[in-house]
C-alpha positions as CSV (number, residue, x, y, z in Angstrom):
1,M,42.8,25.5,16.9
2,P,39.5,24.6,15.3
3,L,39.4,23.3,11.7
4,P,37.9,25.7,9.1
5,L,34.4,24.8,8.1
6,Q,33.9,23.4,4.7
7,R,30.8,23.5,2.7
8,T,29.2,20.1,1.9
9,D,27.0,19.9,-1.1
10,W,24.2,17.4,-0.2
11,M,22.5,15.4,-2.7
12,P,18.8,14.6,-2.3
13,S,18.0,11.2,-0.9
14,P,15.8,8.8,-2.9
15,P,12.4,8.3,-1.4
16,L,12.0,5.4,1.0
17,A,9.1,4.1,-1.1
18,P,9.5,5.0,-4.7
19,D,6.5,6.8,-6.2
20,D,6.4,5.2,-9.6
21,G,2.7,4.4,-9.4
22,P,0.3,2.3,-7.3
23,I,2.6,-0.8,-7.5
24,D,6.3,-0.6,-6.9
25,L,7.4,-3.1,-9.5
26,D,11.0,-3.4,-8.3
27,H,9.7,-4.3,-4.8
28,L,7.3,-6.8,-6.3
29,R,10.0,-8.5,-8.3
30,R,12.2,-8.7,-5.2
31,M,9.5,-10.3,-3.2
32,T,8.6,-12.8,-5.9
33,L,12.3,-13.5,-6.7
34,G,11.8,-12.4,-10.3
35,D,9.3,-15.2,-10.9
36,A,6.8,-13.8,-13.4
37,A,4.2,-16.5,-12.7
38,L,4.4,-15.9,-9.0
39,E,4.0,-12.1,-9.6
40,R,0.8,-12.8,-11.5
41,E,-0.4,-15.1,-8.8
42,V,0.2,-12.8,-5.9
43,L,-1.3,-9.8,-7.8
44,T,-4.4,-11.8,-8.6
45,M,-4.7,-12.9,-5.0
46,F,-4.3,-9.3,-3.8
47,V,-7.1,-8.1,-6.1
48,A,-9.5,-10.7,-4.7
49,Q,-8.4,-10.2,-1.1
50,S,-8.5,-6.4,-1.2
51,D,-11.9,-6.3,-2.8
52,Q,-13.2,-8.7,-0.2
53,I,-11.7,-6.8,2.7
54,V,-12.9,-3.4,1.5
55,G,-16.4,-4.8,1.0
56,A,-16.3,-6.3,4.5
57,L,-15.2,-2.9,5.9
58,A,-18.1,-1.0,4.5
59,D,-20.0,-1.1,7.9
60,L,-16.8,-0.9,10.0
61,P,-17.4,-4.2,11.8
62,E,-16.0,-5.0,15.2
63,R,-13.1,-6.8,13.5
64,A,-12.3,-3.9,11.2
65,G,-8.8,-3.5,12.8
66,E,-7.9,-7.1,12.1
67,L,-9.1,-6.8,8.5
68,V,-7.3,-3.5,7.9
69,H,-4.1,-4.9,9.4
70,T,-4.3,-7.9,7.0
71,L,-4.8,-5.7,4.0
72,K,-1.9,-3.4,5.1
73,G,0.5,-6.4,5.2
74,A,-0.6,-7.8,1.9
75,A,-0.3,-4.4,0.2
76,R,3.2,-3.7,1.5
77,A,4.2,-7.2,0.5
78,I,3.4,-6.6,-3.2
79,G,4.6,-3.0,-3.3
80,A,1.2,-1.3,-3.1
81,F,2.6,1.3,-0.6
82,A,-0.3,3.8,-1.0
83,V,-2.7,1.1,0.0
84,G,-0.5,0.1,2.9
85,D,-0.3,3.8,4.1
86,A,-4.1,4.2,3.7
87,A,-4.7,1.1,5.7
88,A,-2.3,2.3,8.4
89,A,-4.2,5.6,8.5
90,L,-7.5,3.7,8.9
91,E,-6.0,1.6,11.7
92,T,-5.1,4.8,13.5
93,A,-8.5,6.3,12.9
94,L,-10.2,3.2,14.3
95,R,-8.1,3.3,17.4
96,K,-9.1,7.0,18.0
97,G,-12.8,6.4,17.2
98,G,-15.0,9.1,15.8
99,D,-15.9,10.2,12.3
100,E,-12.3,10.1,10.9
101,S,-12.8,6.3,10.3
102,R,-15.3,6.9,7.5
103,L,-12.9,9.4,5.7
104,A,-10.0,7.0,6.2
105,L,-12.0,4.1,4.8
106,S,-12.9,6.2,1.7
107,D,-9.2,7.0,1.2
108,L,-8.4,3.3,1.6
109,A,-11.1,2.3,-1.0
110,D,-9.6,4.9,-3.4
111,A,-6.1,3.6,-3.0
112,V,-7.3,0.0,-3.5
113,H,-9.1,1.1,-6.6
114,Q,-6.0,2.7,-8.0
115,A,-3.9,-0.4,-7.2
116,R,-6.5,-2.6,-8.8
117,L,-6.4,-0.5,-12.0
118,A,-2.6,-0.8,-12.2
119,I,-2.8,-4.6,-11.5
120,E,-5.4,-5.1,-14.2
121,T,-3.1,-3.3,-16.6
122,L,-0.1,-5.4,-15.5
123,L,-2.1,-8.6,-15.9
124,G,-3.2,-7.5,-19.4
125,R,-6.9,-7.2,-18.3
126,G,-7.1,-3.4,-18.3
């Protein structure tokens, strides 16, 4: 005899990557083991590296895929998940070829800009 069905009230799951701004501060703190000086150092390095990479990508050079992959990893390491996602989208667009790459590059530049504004505020420069 089958068991009677019971209703289960499901609770919403938290997002996989919290949307609390351009930088997931909890993730950043975990990655830097709560070391505030290390946080500042990696954020400062990310600002410089991301600006350099976005500038180098302006003409979508042959090594664009390598540059974007580097930026994606750096962004995800500090909790800049929107930058990481935009970089992943550009990687996909580059593999496909065509005009989508320019739009994806623009989206990446916007995500980097938002992350940079947040970082400047975190570092007390904004």
